N, C-alpha and C positions, 0 to 999 in steps of 0.2 A: 294144448300143446300138440304139435304134429311131429311124429317120428318118421323120418325118411330113411329108407334103406335103399342103397344103390348097389346094383350088381352089374358088372361088366361081363358081357358074353363074347367068347371068341366067335368069329364069323365063319370059321372053317366048318365045312359040312360034317366032319367027324364029331363035332361038339353039339350038333343040333338036338341030340337026345336030351340035353339038359334044359333046353328052352322051356318046355312044358312045365317043368318043376319051378323054374325061376319066375314065370309069369303068373303062377297060381297066387291069387290074392293081390296082384298088382293093379294099380289104377291107371298105369300108363307106361310108356317107354319113350326113350330118346334114341333115334337112329342117327348116329354120328357119321357124317358123310365127308369123305375126302373127295373133292371135285376132280382130282386127278384120276380117281378110280371109282366113279359112280356105280359101275356095274357090281362092285363088291357089296353094295348096299341093297341091291334088289331083293335078295332072299329075305332079309330082315323086314323090309317093307311088305313083301308078300305074306310073311308069317303073321305080322301084326294085323294086317288087313283081314286075313282069314280068321284069326282069333277074335276079331272085332275088339281089339285092345287099342284104346286111344294112344296115338303117338304123335310126336313132333319130329321134324327133321332138323338136326343141327348141322349147318354147313360149317365145318371146322376151318377156321382161317389160320393161316400161318404168317406170323409177323404182321398181322393186321391186313393181310392181302386176301381179298375175295374176288377171284378172277371172273366169276360168273354171277349175273344178277339172279335174284330169287326166282323170277319167272322162268329163266333158262333152266334152272335146276328142276323146277316143278315140271316143265315140259319134258326134259330128258328122263325124268324118273316116272313120268305119267302119274303124278300125284293129284288127287282130288283137290278142288279149290278149298275145301274146309280144313285140310291138313296144314297146320302152321309150319312155316320154314323160318328158322332163326339163324342169324349169323352168330357164331360162337367161337371161342378159343378154349379148347379143352384144358389148356394149361393155366387159365386165368380164373380165379375163384369167383369174381363178380360176374364174369361172363357165363360161367356154368350155373351160378345161382339164378341168373336171369332166365336161362334156358329151362331150368327146372320149374321156375314159377310159371313160365309159359305152358309147360306140360301140365301142371296141376290145374291151371285155369282152363285149358283145353279139355282135360279129362272131366272136370266139373260141368262144362258146357255140354259135352257129349253125354254125360250121365243124365242130364235133364232132357236132352233131345232124343236120346235113344235108350231108355231104360229097358232092362230085360235080363234074363237069366245068364246071358253070355257076357255081361259086363263084369269084368274082374274087379272085385272090391278089395281094398286093403292097402298094400304098400305100393310105392312108386318105384 
């Protein structure tokens, strides 16, 4: 059995002090992106890249609308090609489940590709 713990983190700078505690033991993270405000996601991407914590980018759709192609999002956010980008709807259980499965698969792939002491093990 797999136990999955989910933690939402506020993006405001004043809450960043909590991030180190929240990622301790994590196997990965989802950066949920609103394409209307991409720049709001840059600090999270920078943090997870610096921490070497596997992450996926979830492009949050509203009413099934995704105005930008995945490659446009990748380019705008300067994401490496190995970082998965998934279309998701944070309000839809199946969509979120699919996003989390993608995260776990990516984290397992990264664990095999880049083992080492900085890889956070434990919860998602």
